[in-house]
C-alpha positions as CSV (number, residue, x, y, z in Angstrom):
1,M,-177.9,64.0,153.7
2,T,-177.1,60.5,154.6
3,E,-179.7,58.6,156.6
4,P,-178.6,57.5,160.1
5,I,-177.6,53.9,160.5
6,D,-180.1,51.8,162.4
7,K,-178.3,50.3,165.3
8,D,-181.2,48.3,166.6
9,P,-179.7,44.9,167.6
10,V,-182.9,43.3,166.3
11,H,-181.9,44.1,162.7
12,M,-178.2,43.0,163.0
13,P,-177.0,39.7,161.5
14,P,-176.7,36.8,163.9
15,V,-173.2,36.2,165.3
16,G,-171.5,33.5,167.3
17,P,-173.4,30.2,167.7
18,A,-176.4,31.6,165.9
19,V,-174.4,31.5,162.6
20,H,-173.7,27.8,163.0
21,E,-177.2,27.1,164.0
22,S,-178.5,28.8,161.0
23,T,-176.1,26.9,158.6
24,S,-176.5,23.5,160.1
25,A,-179.2,21.1,159.1
26,G,-182.3,21.3,161.3
27,G,-180.7,24.1,163.4
28,L,-178.4,21.6,165.2
29,P,-174.7,22.3,165.9
30,P,-172.2,20.3,163.8
31,Q,-170.8,17.1,165.4
32,V,-167.2,17.1,166.8
33,I,-164.7,15.4,164.5
34,K,-163.0,12.5,166.2
35,A,-159.5,12.0,164.9
36,V,-158.6,8.3,164.6
37,P,-154.8,7.7,164.6
38,V,-153.4,5.6,161.7
39,R,-152.2,2.2,162.6
40,H,-148.6,1.7,161.7
41,Y,-148.3,-2.1,161.7
42,G,-145.0,-2.0,159.8
43,R,-143.3,-0.2,162.8
44,W,-144.4,-2.9,165.2
45,I,-143.3,-5.7,162.8
46,S,-139.9,-4.1,162.2
47,A,-139.4,-3.5,166.0
48,V,-140.2,-7.2,166.7
49,L,-137.7,-8.3,164.0
50,V,-135.0,-6.0,165.3
51,L,-135.5,-7.2,168.9
52,G,-135.4,-10.8,167.7
53,V,-132.1,-10.3,165.9
54,L,-130.6,-8.6,169.0
55,A,-131.8,-11.5,171.1
56,L,-130.2,-14.0,168.8
57,I,-126.9,-12.0,168.9
58,G,-127.0,-11.9,172.7
59,V,-127.6,-15.7,172.9
60,A,-124.8,-16.3,170.5
61,F,-122.3,-14.3,172.5
62,S,-123.5,-15.7,175.8
63,N,-122.8,-19.2,174.5
64,A,-119.5,-18.2,172.9
65,D,-116.1,-19.4,174.3
66,I,-115.2,-16.0,175.7
67,N,-113.7,-15.5,179.1
68,W,-115.6,-12.3,180.0
69,S,-113.8,-11.9,183.4
70,V,-110.5,-11.1,181.5
71,I,-111.9,-7.9,180.0
72,P,-112.4,-5.9,183.2
73,D,-109.0,-7.2,184.5
74,Y,-107.1,-5.8,181.6
75,L,-109.3,-2.7,180.9
76,F,-107.0,-0.4,183.0
77,F,-103.8,-2.5,182.7
78,D,-100.7,-0.3,182.5
79,T,-99.8,-1.4,179.0
80,I,-103.4,-0.8,177.7
81,V,-103.6,2.7,179.3
82,D,-100.2,3.6,177.8
83,G,-101.3,2.4,174.4
84,A,-104.5,4.5,174.7
85,A,-102.4,7.6,175.7
86,N,-100.1,7.0,172.7
87,T,-103.2,6.7,170.4
88,L,-104.5,10.0,171.7
89,L,-101.1,11.7,171.3
90,I,-100.6,10.6,167.7
91,T,-104.2,11.5,166.9
92,V,-104.0,15.0,168.3
93,L,-100.5,15.7,166.7
94,S,-101.6,14.3,163.3
95,M,-104.7,16.4,163.3
96,V,-102.7,19.5,164.2
97,I,-100.5,18.9,161.2
98,G,-103.4,18.0,159.0
99,V,-105.5,21.1,159.9
100,A,-102.5,23.5,159.6
101,L,-101.2,22.1,156.3
102,G,-104.8,21.7,155.0
103,V,-105.6,25.4,155.4
104,V,-102.4,26.3,153.5
105,L,-103.1,23.8,150.7
106,A,-106.7,25.1,150.5
107,V,-105.5,28.7,150.1
108,M,-102.8,27.5,147.6
109,R,-105.4,25.7,145.5
110,L,-107.7,28.7,145.4
111,S,-104.8,31.0,144.5
112,K,-104.7,32.6,141.1
113,N,-101.0,31.6,140.9
114,P,-101.0,28.6,138.5
115,V,-97.8,27.1,140.1
116,T,-99.1,27.0,143.7
117,S,-102.5,25.9,142.6
118,A,-101.0,23.0,140.6
119,V,-98.7,21.9,143.4
120,A,-101.7,21.9,145.8
121,R,-103.8,19.8,143.4
122,M,-101.0,17.3,142.9
123,Y,-100.4,16.9,146.6
124,I,-104.1,16.3,147.2
125,Y,-104.2,13.9,144.3
126,L,-101.2,11.8,145.5
127,F,-102.1,11.6,149.2
128,R,-105.8,10.9,148.6
129,G,-105.2,8.4,145.9
130,T,-102.9,6.0,147.9
131,P,-103.9,4.0,151.0
132,V,-102.8,5.3,154.4
133,L,-101.1,2.0,155.3
134,V,-98.9,2.2,152.2
135,Q,-97.9,5.7,153.1
136,L,-97.0,4.5,156.6
137,F,-94.8,1.8,155.2
138,L,-93.1,4.2,152.8
139,W,-92.1,6.5,155.6
140,Y,-91.1,3.7,157.9
141,N,-88.8,2.1,155.2
142,I,-87.5,5.4,153.7
143,A,-84.0,4.5,155.0
144,L,-83.8,1.9,152.2
145,I,-83.5,4.8,149.6
146,F,-82.2,7.6,151.8
147,P,-79.8,5.9,154.3
148,I,-78.4,9.3,155.5
149,L,-80.4,12.4,156.4
150,N,-78.3,15.4,155.6
151,L,-79.9,18.8,156.2
152,G,-76.7,20.8,156.2
153,F,-77.0,21.8,159.9
154,Y,-78.0,18.2,160.9
155,K,-76.7,14.9,159.7
156,N,-77.7,11.4,161.0
157,E,-78.6,7.9,159.9
158,M,-82.2,7.7,158.7
159,T,-82.8,4.6,160.8
160,D,-82.2,6.6,163.9
161,V,-84.3,9.5,162.7
162,M,-87.3,7.7,161.3
163,T,-88.7,6.1,164.5
164,P,-92.1,4.4,164.5
165,F,-93.5,7.5,166.2
166,L,-92.2,9.9,163.5
167,A,-93.2,7.6,160.7
168,A,-96.8,7.4,162.1
169,L,-96.9,11.1,162.6
170,L,-95.8,11.9,159.0
171,G,-97.9,9.2,157.5
172,L,-101.1,10.1,159.3
173,G,-100.6,13.9,159.4
174,L,-99.7,14.4,155.8
175,N,-102.5,12.1,154.6
176,E,-105.0,14.0,156.7
177,A,-103.8,17.3,155.3
178,A,-105.1,16.3,151.8
179,Y,-108.6,15.7,153.2
180,M,-108.6,18.8,155.3
181,A,-107.5,20.8,152.3
182,E,-110.8,19.9,150.5
183,I,-112.8,20.6,153.7
184,C,-111.2,24.0,154.2
185,R,-111.7,24.8,150.5
186,A,-115.4,24.1,150.7
187,G,-115.6,26.3,153.9
188,I,-113.8,29.2,152.2
189,Q,-115.9,29.0,149.1
190,S,-119.1,29.1,151.2
191,V,-118.4,32.7,152.3
192,D,-120.1,35.3,150.1
193,G,-117.7,36.9,147.6
194,G,-119.2,40.3,148.2
195,Q,-117.7,40.4,151.7
196,I,-114.2,39.7,150.2
197,E,-114.8,42.6,147.8
198,A,-116.0,44.9,150.6
199,S,-112.9,44.1,152.7
200,H,-110.6,44.9,149.8
201,A,-112.5,48.2,149.3
202,L,-111.8,49.0,152.9
203,G,-108.1,48.5,152.3
204,L,-107.5,45.1,153.9
205,T,-104.9,42.9,152.3
206,G,-105.5,39.4,151.1
207,A,-104.0,37.9,154.2
208,Q,-106.0,40.2,156.5
209,T,-109.2,39.4,154.6
210,M,-108.6,35.6,154.9
211,R,-107.7,35.8,158.6
212,R,-110.3,38.3,159.8
213,I,-113.3,37.9,157.4
214,V,-113.2,34.6,155.5
215,L,-111.9,32.0,158.0
216,P,-114.1,33.0,161.0
217,Q,-117.2,32.6,158.8
218,A,-115.9,29.5,157.1
219,M,-115.4,27.7,160.5
220,R,-119.2,27.0,160.6
221,V,-118.7,24.8,157.6
222,I,-115.2,23.5,158.5
223,V,-115.8,22.4,162.1
224,P,-118.4,19.6,161.6
225,P,-116.4,17.6,159.1
226,T,-113.2,18.3,161.0
227,G,-114.7,16.7,164.1
228,N,-115.7,13.7,162.0
229,E,-112.1,13.5,160.7
230,F,-110.8,13.6,164.2
231,V,-113.0,10.7,165.3
232,N,-111.9,8.9,162.2
233,M,-108.3,9.6,162.9
234,L,-108.7,7.9,166.3
235,K,-109.6,4.7,164.6
236,T,-107.2,5.1,161.6
237,S,-104.3,5.5,164.1
238,S,-104.6,1.7,164.7
239,L,-102.9,1.2,161.3
240,A,-99.7,2.4,163.0
241,Y,-99.6,-1.1,164.5
242,G,-98.1,-2.2,161.2
243,I,-95.0,-0.1,161.7
244,Q,-94.6,-1.2,165.4
245,Y,-95.8,2.0,167.0
246,Q,-96.9,1.2,170.5
247,E,-100.5,2.4,170.2
248,L,-103.7,0.8,171.6
249,L,-104.1,-2.1,169.2
250,K,-100.4,-2.9,169.4
251,A,-100.6,-3.0,173.2
252,A,-103.7,-5.3,173.1
253,T,-102.1,-7.7,170.6
254,D,-98.9,-7.9,172.6
255,I,-100.8,-8.9,175.7
256,S,-102.9,-11.4,173.7
257,S,-99.7,-13.0,172.3
258,R,-98.7,-13.8,175.9
259,T,-102.0,-14.7,177.4
260,L,-103.6,-16.2,174.3
261,A,-106.8,-14.2,175.1
262,V,-107.0,-12.8,171.6
263,M,-110.7,-12.0,171.4
264,E,-110.8,-10.7,174.9
265,M,-108.0,-8.2,174.3
266,L,-109.7,-7.0,171.1
267,F,-112.8,-6.3,173.1
268,V,-110.7,-4.3,175.6
269,A,-109.3,-2.3,172.7
270,S,-112.8,-1.8,171.3
271,V,-114.0,-0.5,174.6
272,W,-111.2,2.1,174.7
273,Y,-111.9,3.2,171.2
274,L,-115.6,3.6,171.9
275,L,-114.8,5.6,175.1
276,L,-112.4,8.0,173.3
277,T,-114.7,8.5,170.3
278,S,-117.7,9.2,172.6
279,V,-115.8,11.8,174.6
280,F,-114.6,13.7,171.5
281,S,-118.0,13.4,169.9
282,I,-119.5,15.3,172.8
283,G,-116.8,17.9,172.5
284,Q,-117.5,18.2,168.8
285,Y,-121.2,18.8,169.6
286,Y,-120.4,21.7,171.9
287,L,-117.8,23.2,169.5
288,E,-120.4,23.2,166.7
289,R,-122.9,24.8,169.0
290,R,-120.4,27.6,169.8
291,F,-119.7,28.4,166.1
292,A,-123.4,28.3,165.4
293,R,-123.8,31.5,167.3
294,G,-124.9,34.3,165.1
295,A,-125.9,31.9,162.3
296,T,-129.0,30.5,163.9
297,R,-131.6,32.4,166.0
298,N,-132.1,29.6,168.4
299,L,-129.0,27.6,169.4
300,P,-129.5,23.8,169.5
301,P,-130.0,22.5,173.1
302,T,-127.2,21.1,175.1
303,L,-127.0,17.5,176.0
304,L,-128.2,18.2,179.5
305,Q,-131.1,20.2,178.2
306,K,-132.1,17.3,175.9
307,V,-132.0,14.9,178.8
308,G,-134.1,17.3,180.9
309,A,-136.7,17.7,178.1
310,S,-136.9,13.9,177.7
311,L,-137.5,13.4,181.4
312,T,-140.1,16.2,181.4
313,R,-142.0,14.6,178.5
314,L,-141.8,11.2,180.2
315,S,-143.2,12.5,183.5
316,H,-146.0,14.3,181.7
317,R,-147.0,11.1,179.9
318,E,-147.1,9.2,183.1
319,G,-149.2,11.9,184.7
320,V,-151.7,11.8,181.9
321,A,-151.8,8.1,182.0
């Protein structure tokens, strides 16, 4: 028979503070460790240097020969507003062409058909390898080699057809399609191949698999660089100034040629570009957040949530102080 276990607390090992007292020298409790923060002197020095440079830039612009009162006077001038609207219009339409054609080119390049794959590769090579401004001039001056546009059902002089707007639309849209093709190709290839095989096993055709399985998942990879391309297109559209399209930069320079306020009107155009890019950058953030659903357990906070969290931390610090 087994002997009963002695449950007398006198014979039980010490627990709690008694353990620490028995292991510490002289039976005294260990001292509390005081954490001393590391001094980052480099941060303070770099901050002082950056503030000094910003102060010098501010002093330089304050002493510059710039009529600052002209900027708010022309900020919402009719010509400037119309130019900004034309910039937004050509940007949106060019991106629509670029995204739609880019998806087609990406599918063509990934195709097992050597002809369609070679055509897509050659398109991407040509339009990515030449400057956008050169392409704009080629479209704008195409009447020099094709004076008559004859489509069978439609015939007209090329000078009447190829307006600055159409030349800008073709130049920007077709160039953007080459970059969007590579972005879409990367997004399509990011989808696991096992899902494509499973969809084929379920009887889905290649087009159905691409539309219902591949593209919805590829959007998580495609959306962020597409938003960057849209913001970049807003600024690239200023190159249409070279073919006399009445966009924002062209409107600003036309006014400056009459008023001789060259720098002031360039500042006006810059303010509008910053405003447009800021608005669409916010839209890009929420679009990325939407397509992140299902991919991440915790969605990134919205901009309002970030502001609220910052204010909460600031109030907490002031309360502690």
